[in-house]
C-alpha positions in Angstrom: 33.0 -47.7 10.2 32.6 -50.9 12.2 32.4 -51.0 15.9 35.6 -52.4 17.4 37.3 -53.0 20.7 41.1 -52.4 20.8 43.0 -55.6 21.6 46.6 -56.4 22.5 48.9 -58.6 20.4 47.7 -61.5 22.5 44.0 -60.9 21.5 43.0 -59.4 24.9 41.0 -56.1 24.9 43.1 -53.0 25.7 42.2 -49.4 26.6 45.4 -47.8 25.4 43.5 -45.7 22.9 39.9 -44.5 22.5 38.6 -45.1 19.0 36.8 -42.3 17.1 33.7 -44.4 17.1 33.7 -44.8 20.9 34.0 -41.0 21.3 31.2 -40.7 18.7 29.0 -43.0 20.8 29.7 -40.8 23.9 28.7 -37.8 21.9 25.5 -39.5 20.8 24.7 -40.3 24.4 25.3 -36.6 25.3 22.8 -35.6 22.6 20.2 -38.0 23.9 20.7 -36.9 27.5 20.4 -33.2 26.5 17.2 -34.0 24.5 15.8 -35.7 27.6 16.5 -32.7 29.8 15.0 -30.2 27.4 11.5 -28.9 28.1 8.9 -29.4 25.3 5.2 -29.6 24.9 5.3 -32.9 23.1 7.5 -35.9 23.3 7.4 -39.4 21.9 9.3 -42.6 21.8 8.8 -46.3 22.0 5.3 -46.6 23.4 4.5 -49.2 26.1 1.5 -51.4 25.2 -0.9 -50.8 28.1 -4.2 -52.6 28.9 -6.9 -52.6 26.3 -8.6 -49.2 25.9 -5.8 -47.3 27.6 -3.3 -44.9 25.9 0.3 -46.1 25.6 2.9 -44.3 27.7 6.4 -43.3 26.7 9.1 -45.9 27.2 12.1 -45.3 24.9 13.3 -42.6 22.7 15.1 -43.1 19.3 17.8 -41.1 17.6 19.3 -42.2 14.3 22.6 -41.4 12.6 23.2 -42.3 9.0 26.7 -42.3 7.4 27.1 -43.0 3.7 30.3 -43.5 1.7 29.7 -43.1 -2.0 32.5 -44.6 -4.2 31.7 -44.1 -7.9 28.7 -46.3 -8.8 28.1 -47.8 -5.3 27.4 -46.6 -1.8 28.1 -48.2 1.6 25.8 -47.0 4.4 25.9 -47.4 8.2 22.6 -46.7 10.1 23.0 -46.4 13.9 19.8 -46.4 15.9 20.1 -45.4 19.6 17.3 -46.6 21.9 17.1 -44.9 25.3 14.9 -46.3 28.0 13.6 -43.5 30.2 11.5 -45.8 32.5 12.1 -48.0 35.5 11.0 -51.1 33.5 12.8 -53.6 31.4 11.6 -53.0 27.8 11.5 -54.8 24.5 11.3 -52.2 21.7 10.1 -52.6 18.1 10.8 -50.1 15.4 9.7 -50.3 11.7 12.0 -48.4 9.5 12.8 -47.9 5.7 15.8 -48.6 3.6 16.4 -48.3 -0.1 14.6 -51.0 -2.1 17.9 -52.2 -3.6 19.7 -52.2 -0.3 21.9 -55.3 0.3 21.6 -55.5 4.1 24.6 -57.5 5.3 25.5 -56.5 8.8 24.1 -55.7 12.3 25.8 -55.0 15.6 24.3 -54.5 19.1 26.1 -52.3 21.6 25.1 -52.5 25.2 27.3 -50.4 27.4 30.9 -51.4 26.4 29.8 -54.8 25.0 29.7 -55.2 21.2 27.7 -58.2 19.9 28.0 -59.0 16.1 24.9 -60.4 14.5 24.8 -63.7 12.6 22.7 -64.3 9.4 20.3 -67.2 9.8 17.2 -68.6 8.3 14.3 -66.3 9.5 12.6 -68.9 11.7 15.9 -69.9 13.3 16.9 -66.3 14.0 13.5 -65.7 15.6 13.9 -68.7 17.8 17.3 -67.6 18.9 16.0 -64.1 19.7 13.0 -65.3 21.7 15.2 -67.7 23.7 17.6 -64.9 24.5 14.7 -62.6 25.5 13.2 -65.2 27.8 16.6 -65.8 29.4 17.1 -62.1 30.2 19.9 -61.6 27.6 20.3 -58.5 25.5 19.4 -59.3 21.9 18.5 -57.6 18.6 16.7 -59.0 15.6 16.6 -57.3 12.1 13.9 -58.7 9.8 12.9 -57.7 6.2 9.1 -57.1 5.8 9.5 -55.7 2.2 12.7 -55.0 0.3 12.4 -51.4 1.5 10.7 -52.0 5.0 12.6 -53.6 7.9 11.9 -54.2 11.6 14.3 -53.9 14.5 13.3 -55.6 17.7 15.6 -55.1 20.8 15.1 -57.2 23.9 15.9 -56.4 27.5 16.7 -52.7 27.4 17.4 -52.0 31.1 15.9 -49.1 33.1 17.7 -45.8 32.1 19.8 -47.6 29.6 20.8 -46.6 26.0 21.3 -49.5 23.5 22.6 -49.0 20.0 21.8 -51.1 16.9 24.1 -50.5 13.9 23.0 -51.8 10.4 25.1 -51.8 7.3 24.1 -52.1 3.7 25.4 -51.7 0.1 23.5 -50.2 -2.8 24.1 -48.8 -6.3 23.8 -45.2 -7.4 21.0 -44.6 -10.0 21.9 -42.5 -13.0 19.7 -40.4 -15.3 21.4 -38.5 -18.0 24.4 -36.9 -16.3 22.7 -36.8 -12.8 23.5 -39.3 -10.1 21.0 -39.7 -7.2 21.2 -41.0 -3.7 17.9 -41.5 -2.0 17.7 -42.3 1.7 14.2 -43.3 2.9 13.7 -41.9 6.4 10.0 -42.8 7.1 7.7 -45.7 6.3 4.5 -44.2 4.9 1.3 -45.7 6.2 0.1 -48.5 3.9 -3.4 -49.1 2.8 -4.0 -52.9 3.1 -6.9 -54.2 1.0 -9.1 -56.6 2.9 -9.6 -60.2 1.7 -12.4 -60.7 -0.8 -15.8 -61.3 0.9 -16.1 -64.5 -1.3 -12.7 -65.6 -0.2 -13.8 -67.4 2.9 -16.3 -69.5 1.0 -14.6 -69.9 -2.3 -16.9 -71.7 -4.7 -14.1 -73.8 -6.2 -12.6 -74.5 -2.7 -9.2 -73.0 -3.8 -6.8 -71.7 -1.2 -5.8 -68.9 -3.5 -9.3 -67.4 -3.5 -9.3 -67.2 0.3 -5.8 -65.9 0.7 -5.3 -62.6 2.5 -3.7 -60.1 0.0 -1.7 -58.7 2.9 -1.1 -61.6 5.4 1.5 -59.6 7.3 -0.5 -56.4 7.6 0.2 -56.1 11.3 4.0 -56.1 10.7 3.9 -53.2 8.2 1.4 -51.1 10.2 3.3 -49.3 13.0 1.5 -46.6 15.0 1.5 -43.2 13.5 1.6 -39.8 15.3 -1.0 -37.2 14.6 1.2 -34.1 14.0 -1.6 -31.9 15.4 -1.3 -33.6 18.7 2.5 -34.2 19.0 5.7 -32.7 17.9 7.9 -34.7 15.5 9.9 -37.6 16.9 12.8 -39.8 15.7 15.5 -37.2 15.0 18.0 -38.3 12.3 21.4 -36.9 11.3 23.0 -37.7 8.0 26.6 -37.4 6.6 27.4 -38.4 3.0 31.1 -38.7 2.0 31.1 -38.5 -1.8 33.9 -39.8 -3.9 32.3 -39.5 -7.4 35.2 -40.8 -9.6 35.0 -37.6 -11.7 35.1 -33.9 -11.2 31.9 -32.9 -9.4 29.8 -29.9 -10.4 26.6 -29.1 -8.6 25.4 -31.0 -5.5 21.7 -30.5 -4.7 18.9 -31.7 -2.5 15.2 -31.2 -3.3 14.1 -32.4 0.1 16.4 -30.9 2.7 18.7 -28.0 3.3 22.2 -29.3 3.1 25.8 -28.1 3.8 28.4 -29.1 1.2 32.1 -29.1 2.0 34.6 -29.6 -0.9 37.3 -32.2 -0.2 38.9 -32.1 -3.6 37.8 -31.9 -7.3 36.1 -35.4 -7.0 35.1 -35.4 -3.4 32.4 -33.7 -1.2 31.1 -34.1 2.3 27.4 -33.4 2.7 25.6 -32.9 5.9 22.1 -31.6 6.8 22.2 -27.8 7.4 19.7 -28.1 10.2 21.6 -30.9 12.0 19.2 -33.5 13.4 15.8 -33.3 11.6 12.5 -35.2 12.1 12.3 -38.5 10.1 9.3 -37.4 8.1 10.4 -37.4 4.5 13.0 -39.2 2.3 16.3 -37.5 1.6 17.2 -37.0 -2.0 20.7 -36.0 -3.0 21.8 -35.4 -6.6 25.2 -34.5 -8.2 26.5 -33.9 -11.6 29.9 -33.9 -13.3 31.6 -30.6 -14.3 30.3 -29.6 -17.7 32.1 -31.4 -20.6 33.7 -33.8 -18.1 31.0 -36.5 -18.4 32.6 -39.9 -17.6 32.4 -42.6 -20.2 31.9 -46.3 -19.5 32.0 -47.4 -15.8 33.3 -50.9 -15.3 34.3 -52.1 -11.8 35.4 -55.4 -10.4 35.7 -57.1 -7.0 37.1 -60.5 -6.1 35.5 -62.4 -3.2 36.3 -66.0 -2.2 38.1 -66.6 -5.5 35.2 -65.3 -7.6 35.2 -62.1 -9.7 32.2 -59.8 -9.7 31.6 -57.0 -12.2 29.4 -53.9 -12.3 29.0 -52.1 -15.6 27.3 -48.8 -16.4 27.1 -47.9 -20.1 25.1 -45.2 -21.9 24.1 -46.3 -25.4 23.8 -43.7 -28.1 20.4 -42.0 -28.5 18.6 -41.4 -31.8 16.3 -38.4 -32.1 13.1 -39.3 -33.9 11.5 -36.9 -36.3 8.2 -35.7 -35.1 6.5 -36.9 -38.2 8.0 -40.4 -37.7 6.9 -40.8 -34.2 4.3 -43.6 -34.0 0.7 -42.8 -33.0 0.3 -43.5 -29.3 -2.5 -44.5 -26.9 -1.6 -43.0 -23.5 -3.7 -43.8 -20.4 -3.1 -41.7 -17.4 -3.9 -43.2 -14.0 -4.1 -40.8 -11.0 -4.4 -41.8 -7.3 -6.8 -39.6 -5.5 -6.9 -41.7 -2.3 -6.7 -40.1 1.2 -2.9 -40.4 1.4 -2.6 -38.1 -1.6 -4.3 -35.2 0.2 -2.6 -31.8 0.2 0.7 -31.3 -1.6 0.7 -34.8 -3.2 -2.6 -34.2 -4.9 -1.4 -30.9 -6.4 1.8 -32.5 -7.6 -0.1 -35.4 -9.2 -2.5 -33.1 -11.0 0.3 -30.9 -12.3 2.1 -33.9 -13.6 -0.9 -35.3 -15.4 -1.8 -32.0 -16.9 1.7 -31.7 -18.2 1.3 -35.0 -19.9 -2.0 -34.0 -21.5 -0.3 -30.9 -22.9 2.3 -33.0 -24.7 -0.3 -35.0 -26.7 -0.8 -34.4 -30.4 -4.0 -34.9 -32.5 -2.5 -38.2 -33.8 -2.5 -39.6 -30.2 -5.4 -41.1 -28.3 -5.7 -40.9 -24.5 -7.8 -41.7 -21.4 -7.8 -40.7 -17.7 -8.6 -43.1 -14.9 -8.8 -42.0 -11.3 -9.0 -44.2 -8.2 -9.3 -44.3 -4.5 -11.3 -47.2 -3.0 -13.5 -46.9 -6.2 -12.4 -46.0 -9.7 -13.7 -44.2 -12.8 -12.5 -43.8 -16.3 -13.1 -40.6 -18.2 -13.9 -42.6 -21.4 -14.7 -46.3 -22.0 -11.5 -46.5 -24.1 -8.9 -44.0 -25.4 -10.2 -41.2 -27.5 -8.4 -38.8 -30.0 -6.6 -36.0 -28.3 -8.7 -33.2 -29.8 -8.8 -29.8 -28.1 -12.3 -30.5 -26.9 -11.4 -33.9 -25.4 -8.3 -32.4 -23.7 -10.4 -29.6 -22.2 -12.8 -32.1 -20.8 -9.9 -34.1 -19.3 -8.4 -31.0 -17.7 -11.8 -30.2 -16.0 -12.0 -33.9 -14.8 -8.6 -33.7 -13.3 -9.1 -30.3 -11.7 -12.2 -31.5 -9.9 -10.5 -34.5 -8.2 -10.3 -34.5 -4.4 -8.3 -36.9 -2.2 -10.3 -39.3 -0.1 -10.8 -42.9 0.7 -8.6 -46.0 0.5 -6.1 -47.1 -2.1 -7.6 -50.0 -4.1 -5.0 -50.1 -6.9 -5.6 -53.5 -8.6 -8.8 -52.8 -10.5 -7.8 -49.5 -12.1 -4.4 -51.0 -13.0 -6.0 -53.9 -14.9 -8.4 -51.5 -16.6 -5.5 -49.3 -17.8 -3.6 -52.3 -19.2 -6.6 -53.8 -20.9 -6.0 -53.6 -24.7 -9.3 -53.7 -26.7 -7.5 -53.3 -30.1 -4.2 -55.2 -29.9 -4.0 -55.3 -33.7 -4.0 -51.5 -34.4 -0.2 -51.1 -34.2 -0.2 -48.1 -31.9 2.3 -47.7 -29.0 0.4 -48.3 -25.7 1.7 -46.4 -22.7 0.3 -46.2 -19.2 1.4 -43.3 -16.9 0.6 -44.1 -13.3 0.8 -41.3 -10.7 0.7 -42.4 -7.1 2.5 -42.5 -3.8 2.3 -46.3 -3.9 1.2 -46.5 -0.2 -0.2 -50.0 -0.4 0.7 -53.3 1.3 -0.3 -55.7 -1.5 2.7 -55.2 -3.7 2.9 -58.8 -4.8 -0.6 -58.7 -6.2 0.2 -55.6 -8.2 3.4 -57.2 -9.7 1.5 -60.3 -10.7 -1.2 -58.3 -12.4 1.3 -56.3 -14.4 3.0 -59.5 -15.6 -0.3 -61.1 -16.5 -1.9 -58.1 -18.3 1.0 -56.1 -19.7 0.8 -57.3 -23.3 2.3 -54.7 -25.6 1.8 -51.8 -23.1 4.6 -50.0 -21.3 4.1 -48.9 -17.7 5.7 -45.6 -16.5 5.4 -45.1 -12.7 5.5 -41.6 -11.3 6.2 -41.5 -7.5 4.5 -38.6 -5.7 5.1 -37.0 -2.4 7.7 -37.0 0.4 7.9 -40.8 1.0 6.8 -42.8 -2.0 6.9 -46.6 -1.9 10.1 -47.1 -4.0 9.9 -50.9 -3.9 6.4 -50.8 -5.6 7.3 -48.1 -8.0 10.6 -49.3 -9.3 9.6 -52.9 -9.5 6.3 -52.2 -11.2 8.2 -50.1 -13.8 10.7 -52.9 -14.4 8.1 -55.6 -14.9 6.1 -53.1 -17.0 9.2 -52.4 -19.2 8.9 -48.7 -18.6 10.6 -46.3 -16.2 10.2 -44.7 -12.8 10.1 -40.9 -12.1 9.9 -39.2 -8.7 8.2 -35.8 -8.1 8.7 -34.6 -4.5 7.4 -31.0 -4.8 5.7 -28.6 -7.2 9.1 -27.1 -8.1 10.1 -30.4 -9.7 7.0 -31.0 -11.7 8.1 -29.1 -14.8 11.6 -30.5 -15.2 10.8 -34.1 -14.2 7.6 -34.4 -16.3 9.5 -33.0 -19.3 12.1 -35.7 -18.8 9.4 -38.3 -18.5 7.4 -37.3 -21.5 10.5 -37.0 -23.6 11.1 -40.7 -22.8 7.6 -41.5 -23.9 8.2 -39.7 -27.2 11.7 -41.1 -27.8 12.6 -44.5 -29.3 13.7 -47.0 -26.7 16.9 -49.0 -26.9 15.6 -52.5 -27.2 16.7 -56.2 -27.4 19.7 -55.5 -25.2 22.1 -58.4 -24.4 25.4 -58.8 -22.7 27.6 -61.6 -24.0 30.9 -62.6 -22.4 33.7 -64.1 -24.4 34.4 -66.7 -21.6 31.6 -69.1 -20.7 30.1 -69.4 -17.3 29.2 -65.7 -16.7 26.1 -65.2 -14.5 24.5 -61.8 -15.5 21.8 -60.0 -13.6 19.3 -58.9 -14.6 19.2 -61.9 -16.9 16.9 -60.1 -19.4 18.2 -56.6 -19.8 15.5 -53.9 -19.8 14.5 -51.5 -22.6 16.1 -48.1 -22.1 14.8 -44.6 -22.7 16.4 -41.3 -23.3 19.2 -40.5 -20.8 19.0 -44.0 -19.2 22.2 -46.0 -18.8 22.5 -49.8 -19.0 23.5 -51.2 -15.6 24.2 -54.8 -15.0 26.2 -57.0 -12.7 27.9 -60.3 -13.4 29.8 -63.1 -11.7 32.5 -64.4 -14.0 35.0 -67.3 -13.6 38.0 -65.1 -14.5 38.8 -61.5 -15.2 40.2 -62.0 -18.7 38.3 -61.7 -22.0 35.6 -59.2 -22.9 31.9 -58.5 -22.8 29.9 -57.3 -25.8 26.8 -55.3 -25.3 24.4 -55.0 -28.2 20.8 -53.9 -28.9 18.6 -52.0 -31.3 18.7 -48.1 -31.3 16.2 -46.4 -33.5 15.8 -49.4 -35.7 19.5 -50.0 -36.2 21.8 -52.6 -34.5 24.3 -51.2 -32.1 27.1 -52.9 -30.1 30.1 -52.2 -28.0 32.9 -54.5 -26.8 34.6 -53.9 -23.4 37.8 -55.5 -22.2 37.3 -56.8 -18.7 41.0 -56.2 -17.8 40.1 -52.5 -17.9 37.7 -52.8 -14.9 38.6 -50.6 -12.0 38.7 -52.0 -8.4 35.4 -51.6 -6.6 33.9 -52.4 -3.2 30.6 -54.2 -2.4 30.0 -55.4 -5.9 29.4 -59.0 -4.8 26.6 -57.8 -2.5 25.0 -55.8 -5.3 25.2 -58.8 -7.6 23.6 -61.1 -5.0 20.9 -58.6 -4.1 19.9 -58.2 -7.8 19.9 -61.9 -8.3 17.6 -62.4 -5.3 15.3 -59.7 -6.6 15.1 -61.5 -10.0 14.3 -64.8 -8.3 11.5 -63.1 -6.2 10.0 -61.7 -9.4 10.1 -65.1 -11.0 8.2 -66.5 -8.0 5.6 -63.8 -8.0 4.9 -64.2 -11.7 4.8 -68.0 -11.5 7.8 -68.5 -13.7 9.5 -70.3 -10.9 7.9 -72.5 -8.3 7.9 -71.3 -4.7 10.0 -74.1 -3.4 12.7 -73.7 -6.1 12.7 -69.9 -5.6 13.0 -70.1 -1.9 15.9 -72.5 -2.1 17.8 -70.3 -4.5 17.1 -67.1 -2.4 18.2 -68.9 0.8 21.4 -70.1 -0.7 22.3 -66.7 -2.1 21.4 -64.9 1.2 23.4 -67.3 3.4 26.4 -67.3 1.0 26.6 -63.5 0.9 25.2 -62.7 4.4 22.2 -60.8 3.2 18.9 -60.1 5.0 15.9 -61.2 2.9 12.4 -62.4 3.2 13.8 -65.8 4.3 16.8 -64.7 6.4 17.3 -62.4 9.4 20.2 -60.9 11.4 20.2 -61.8 15.1 22.7 -60.6 17.8 22.6 -62.2 21.2 24.7 -61.3 24.3 25.7 -64.4 26.1 25.4 -62.8 29.6 21.9 -62.7 31.1 21.0 -59.3 32.5 17.4 -59.2 33.4 16.8 -61.3 36.6 14.3 -64.2 36.4 10.8 -63.1 37.2 11.4 -59.5 36.3 8.7 -58.3 33.9 9.5 -57.3 30.4 7.3 -54.7 28.8 6.7 -54.7 25.0 6.8 -51.4 23.2 6.2 -50.1 19.7 7.9 -46.9 18.4 5.4 -44.6 16.6 6.4 -43.0 13.3 5.9 -39.5 12.0 3.3 -38.9 9.4 5.1 -38.2 6.1 5.5 -34.5 5.4 2.7 -33.1 3.3 0.2 -35.8 4.3 -3.1 -34.8 5.9 -3.8 -36.9 9.0 -7.6 -36.4 9.1 -8.0 -37.3 5.4 -5.9 -40.4 5.7 -7.4 -41.7 9.0 -10.7 -39.9 9.3 -11.7 -37.0 11.6 -12.9 -39.3 14.4 -10.8 -40.0 17.5 -7.4 -41.5 16.7 -7.3 -45.3 16.8 -10.4 -45.8 14.5 -9.4 -48.0 11.6 -11.1 -48.0 8.1 -14.1 -50.3 7.8 -13.1 -53.9 6.9 -14.9 -53.6 3.6 -12.4 -51.0 2.6 -9.4 -52.7 3.9 -7.3 -51.7 6.9 -4.8 -48.9 7.4 -2.2 -48.4 10.0 -2.9 -48.4 13.7 -3.2 -44.9 15.2 -1.8 -44.4 18.7 -3.1 -41.3 20.6 0.1 -39.8 22.1 -0.9 -37.6 25.0 -2.0 -34.5 23.2 -1.1 -32.3 26.1 2.5 -33.1 25.8 4.8 -35.6 27.4 7.1 -36.5 24.5 10.4 -35.9 22.9 11.5 -32.6 21.5 14.2 -32.4 18.9 17.4 -30.8 20.0 17.4 -27.2 18.9 20.3 -26.3 16.6 23.0 -24.7 18.6 21.0 -24.9 21.9 23.2 -25.8 24.8 26.1 -26.6 22.5 28.8 -25.2 24.8 27.5 -27.4 27.7 27.4 -30.4 25.4 30.9 -29.8 24.1 32.1 -29.3 27.6 30.6 -32.6 28.8 31.9 -34.4 25.7 35.4 -33.1 26.4 35.2 -34.1 30.0 34.1 -37.6 29.0 37.1 -37.8 26.5 39.5 -36.6 29.3 38.1 -39.2 31.7 38.6 -41.8 29.0 42.3 -40.8 28.5 42.9 -40.8 32.3 41.2 -44.2 32.5 43.4 -45.5 29.7 46.6 -44.3 31.5 45.4 -45.9 34.7 44.7 -49.2 33.0 48.1 -49.2 31.4 49.7 -48.8 34.8 47.6 -51.6 36.3 48.3 -54.0 33.4 45.0 -53.4 31.7 41.6 -55.0 32.2 38.7 -56.2 30.1 36.4 -53.4 28.9 34.1 -55.3 26.5 33.5 -58.4 24.5 33.2 -58.7 20.7 31.6 -61.6 19.1 
């Protein structure tokens, strides 16, 4: 729901009615105030950058509210972040936060008191200049920048002493489907990234090339926020979530493998889902799944939206599957790659081992296999794949059982080794199963290596843990013409590995195309991917007119298959133009990374799409500036970084070492995130306890609402006055 200021028929603000959002903001402020008053042994918030060698001090707290409206195949989300400055200083706060990797981020608003400032989309450099100018002039300002498709930074300037500032971000995304299950994933924490160091030879490249000297992660500082040691501080950054689900079909079960949820039925096709524990620490991604009532599986999903005279389509279609006879299955070479770096310590390592062992159990004597493990070094069990004999499988099981998590995450070399094809002429199906949390910062190098070395192999990514790097995992699987599977806890290993290995054993739907009867259709993705068991075909298109049809065709089990759909049957949808543009931008980025499109041409295409559709990208940012200066000239402005929770299940000492916090990995092994020692004795934020002080909070909220009504009546009698500005 957008922020709004009620106005009269003449366009002037009015206070005749208090909007539900305004009351919601009051309630949020009550929550923050109550959290501030609660005692607790450990707090945390935006941390002021002190002099070198000194520990940061608390500056600002953060609370987040996420509201998601799911409508059939798409979701519209609103993320509201409340920053509360508890000091006597003027503060600039910086917060690194995650969003879904396919999120089309198209809106941001800054709320300071009763003033609402709507952001503009601009080229990234221009947005940064506008923000810096506003900051220097003492104006309230906010800047939203994309660091990765799933990692963003919010910077808020001139938060006054004792003040609460809100930043609201909106985005559109699609709902992934696997078989009958729909899934909504809301990333809630950015996992610490391992950032490989530049090559030692890079600074004195023999051929003098700039490429050899290029830092694999030139923006490492921007994706490495401070991380709290959970042994020294209680969790910070509480988040509340509400999902309003309109499935478009009769809903059966609604589940979450990551959080306790409360589900309220709002009709056969509608549910409202909230977190059973209220506000929870932002330390793991939220996964929500739902299914249709048995025997009520919806058929084709075809939706349309018209924006600026152009029609956009979103299609979801499940092709038929063909069960292959066991004897007819081709012989396979399967290489398992397992990440045993420090970030995998604890539960993640157990999940990865269980997933790999399940894959070994599914091999037949006709198959060949190998196992590669890596941290900041790597080893292969065999020089090349060997037959899956009982003896070889037993040796592999012992190899996997002995693995321990340690060290950095140097992913490039083992990936290339797994894709290497010593016998390209033998006709076997080559499959690589890659089990990792994906916690690296050099994603573009990984994508380029997959494109350059894939050959006839297919890459299947298995995301492990509470906060896997979805951008890396999904994009790597797409380039590798495989699929992506997530395993979040041991309870999921059996079902999800069975689904994955069934895909590996099942024939893919290949050579898929979408052909429109009318010329001029722009389809994304341009090259439709191979599909595996239970996977639907999803594509978006921009078409000149809604008439005509689209024919989808491909090969299923060696036979041709096609289906023709009348576009006039498409149901109305919302946000489809944003989904189309975001997918188109992603395709263009891939073309740039894989050198199929020059950098200048790719950047020009991305910038044009982003500005036309108002999207935040690598090249564009959202900036909101209040025209009224607030910080007096000469008054200091203190910079602050908000620390993140360590993802649930991670082991702090294994990831960062057992030395004092703040010690980074040696340069030869790359660099990890900065570690900020947060006053181990206590001094930080405590999450509001469920139900604690609720009567007092309700009473205060009702009092505020009553005061608002009385204020409204008084303003009506006095002719009204201005309560805020909207831009």
